[in-house]
C-alpha positions, -999 to +999 in steps of 0.1 A: +373-172+329+384-138+340+420-149+341+418-165+307+404-134+290+426-109+307+458-128+295+459-123+258+472-151+237+490-150+203+500-172+174+480-197+156+473-216+123+453-187+109+439-179+143+435-215+156+457-217+187+463-255+190+477-253+225+452-271+247+475-296+265+512-296+275+514-335+272+499-333+237+521-304+224+551-325+236+541-352+211+533-328+182+496-327+190+495-364+179+484-382+211+445-376+210+439-415+211+460-418+244+434-399+266+462-393+292+444-366+311+412-345+313+424-324+282+408-354+263+376-333+265+390-312+237+406-338+216+383-367+220+356-366+248+352-404+246+384-406+265+369-396+297+358-431+304+396-441+305+403-417+334+400-430+370+385-412+399+384-373+399+411-353+382+420-316+377+444-308+351+459-272+347+481-261+319+500-229+312+519-220+282+543-192+277+547-181+240+575-159+226+566-151+190+584-132+163+568-119+131+591-097+112+585-080+079+609-063+055+610-048+020+576-033+027+561-008+003+527+010+000+512+026-029+480+048-031+455+044-060+469+077-075+503+061-078+520+080-050+540+061-024+531+057+012+557+071+035+570+052+066+593+025+080+597-003+056+606-031+082+593-040+117+581-067+142+544-070+147+546-097+175+576-098+198+561-098+234+559-130+255+523-141+262+506-164+287+479-190+278+462-208+307+439-239+301+419-257+328+402-292+328+382-313+352+371-350+349+351-375+370+345-412+366+310-418+376+311-456+374+324-483+351+303-470+322+301-433+326+326-404+327+321-366+327+342-336+326+345-298+320+370-278+301+376-241+302+402-233+275+413-209+246+408-225+212+413-195+189+435-164+192+457-141+172+472-109+185+495-087+163+501-050+163+522-028+138+535+007+144+513+037+138+536+051+112+543+019+093+543+019+055+516-008+058+494+012+082+465+015+056+462-023+055+451-041+087+473-025+113+463-045+144+444-078+150+432-091+183+411-122+182+405-144+213+379-170+221+371-188+255+353-221+254+333-235+283+330-273+273+311-297+296+312-333+282+300-368+290+313-401+279+298-437+278+317-470+276+296-493+253+317-524+260+354-532+266+364-520+231+342-490+223+334-458+240+317-425+228+315-389+242+298-357+234+301-322+248+284-288+245+305-257+238+297-222+249+321-199+232+328-162+240+345-145+211+361-111+212+376-094+180+393-062+173+406-048+140+424-016+134+433+001+102+445+036+093+424+056+070+437+081+044+413+111+042+433+129+014+403+124-009+381+146+016+410+172+017+412+172-022+375+178-024+377+206+003+407+224-011+406+215-048+442+200-046+449+167-063+453+138-039+488+129-052+500+164-043+486+161-008+504+127-004+536+141-016+537+175+002+520+164+035+524+126+040+503+113+068+487+147+074+452+134+066+455+101+085+429+088+109+428+056+129+398+033+127+393+007+154+364-017+155+356-040+185+330-065+191+320-097+210+294-124+212+285-158+226+281-187+202+272-224+208+282-257+194+293-293+202+321-318+200+318-355+199+342-386+198+346-423+194+374-445+206+379-481+196+404-504+213+411-528+185+431-550+208+452-544+240+479-527+220+462-506+193+435-478+198+420-456+171+395-429+174+377-402+155+365-368+168+344-339+156+341-302+165+311-283+151+311-248+135+300-219+157+283-189+143+292-156+159+274-123+153+297-098+169+282-065+180+304-036+191+317-001+183+338+017+157+359+046+166+374+071+140+402+091+156+421+118+135+458+114+139+473+135+112+478+172+116+452+183+090+429+156+099+428+169+135+421+204+123+391+193+102+376+165+123+341+180+121+344+178+082+349+141+085+318+137+106+298+154+078+311+126+055+298+099+079+329+092+098+316+094+134+340+096+163+319+068+179+293+046+162+278+009+162+294-019+143+289-055+137+305-085+119+297-121+114+324-147+120+320-185+119+347-206+136+352-238+116+343-274+121+373-300+127+374-336+120+403-357+134+414-393+129+440-405+155+457-437+166+480-451+193+502-482+193+517-497+225+548-511+210+560-525+243+558-516+280+582-487+274+573-473+240+540-458+226+536-444+191+510-418+182+495-404+150+469-378+141+454-364+109+429-333+111+409-315+086+396-280+093+370-263+073+389-229+074+370-217+043+342-206+068+363-174+071+358-166+034+354-128+040+348-103+066+322-076+061+323-049+090+289-031+089+289+005+104+259+022+118+262+052+094+268+055+057+300+071+047+310+091+016+338+071+000+340+092-032+332+129-025+334+138-062+308+114-073+289+111-041+294+073-037+285+061-001+289+028+017+285+014+053+308-016+048+344-024+051+352-056+031+382-077+041+387-106+015+405-135+032+394-163+008+407-189+031+408-226+021+401-258+040+433-272+056+448-304+070+474-311+097+494-342+103+512-351+136+533-381+146+548-386+180+560-411+207+566-416+244+592-436+262+587-448+299+622-446+313+610-459+347+577-461+366+578-423+374+595-407+344+582-406+308+598-387+277+576-374+249+584-360+216+568-354+182+564-332+151+534-317+133+528-302+099+500-276+096+488-263+064+481-226+061+445-215+051+459-185+032+457-192-005+479-166-020+499-133-013+469-113-027+447-123+002+473-125+031+465-100+059+494-078+070+488-087+106+482-125+101+509-133+074+502-169+078+521-197+061+526-235+063+542-244+096+562-271+113+560-277+151+587-297+167+579-307+203+594-325+232+589-329+269+588-350+301+561-362+323+568-371+360+545-390+383+554-375+418+531-401+434+498-418+424+478-386+429+501-359+413+517-355+379+539-327+366+546-323+329+567-298+309+571-292+273+589-271+247+580-266+211+596-246+183+572-233+157+587-226+122+565-208+096+576-207+060+586-173+047+557-156+031+550-126+008+520-102+009+508-082-021+473-071-009+449-044-020+414-036-010+391-035-040+355-024-047+332+003-036+334+001+001+349+019+032+386+016+025+417+037+015+424+014-015+461+012-007+482-016-019+506-032+006+536-053-002+560-070+023+581-101+030+576-119+063+597-143+085+580-158+114+586-183+143+577-189+180+591-206+210+565-223+232+571-235+268+545-253+287+539-267+323+510-287+336+499-302+369+474-329+374+459-339+406+438-370+413+413-373+441 
């Protein structure tokens, strides 16, 4: 658990990672019906009865993402422009993602297992002087699931499985705040004049962190229609998270540093409590496998995710804040409108058994983005529809040891953001506009040992 949480992962459909198994990624995440290793705990726990003896399956992914933006612009509500760099890369550091699974066949009817894996993650960070800094400047979301599961073989054709999920979720959001309205009220100078004469001088950085444990379940069914064809369905429940943490307000601009006590009077405490509710979505998957001949297998998978669970994020602060000094309007909430939609993903893949030890695997996956439009696209999660092209090899060293490697290229469609916070809440009400180009290279290696 410690290793999994210390190593920060990145890149996802929205924030869903989708990198639970090296052998699965090599087939475009289409091989859930295969139940080839203990990672079936995640994709379909019913597959545990298809694994012999006791197995330990370790997976490690190395991800090299790139999320570049250009043509960026920012505008204050008074019409003046935000000053700062208009291009950048918010994710260009290689990251490691470990996953661990264990399975044990109790007898002819029963199997059990345990998975410790990272299902959700997103980590992006823009520069402190970016023209988009008043939008979301940094995002760090990561979840760790502990997933024990049990499976039962009803007869030679049907098996079912169910698992419990204990999920630890950590989230961090950072935005820059424009305190020019406070300076305007203090000195009697119009905000537009302050923005033009002293750009960034009234900046402060707001960082909100929180974490929580949530609980849910997953379940699956596999049906061997005949010796060559298998189909299955799996379900993962929603998990409600009520994150409790802290909010820090740190003046960064020259005037903001000089007048920090003034901001405290307006409710912007240097350290205070904060909380936010997040619900990770339920997922339904339908998958199949066809043994064409002794050498070739073909896989397919269709998944539906209720991504609309993340309709909005309301960050609640411990203290009320004066958001309009002139009219005395206060609020204790930052509202982030995501308005995500439900999504689907389709994957197809195949495996080719070259000889008793060596198997080649390949596949492709199309994953729909939950972002509806440019007006709700976050500057640090500029998500778009994506294609994942995967390939890899699995080698049975002997009857007890298997090594697999994979490589996948993730292409995300070019996206555009035109987003502005609206309403009477804690926000700088700055419009951000930018174009994004995103992709990632993903390499994986796994080792399976059977006892």
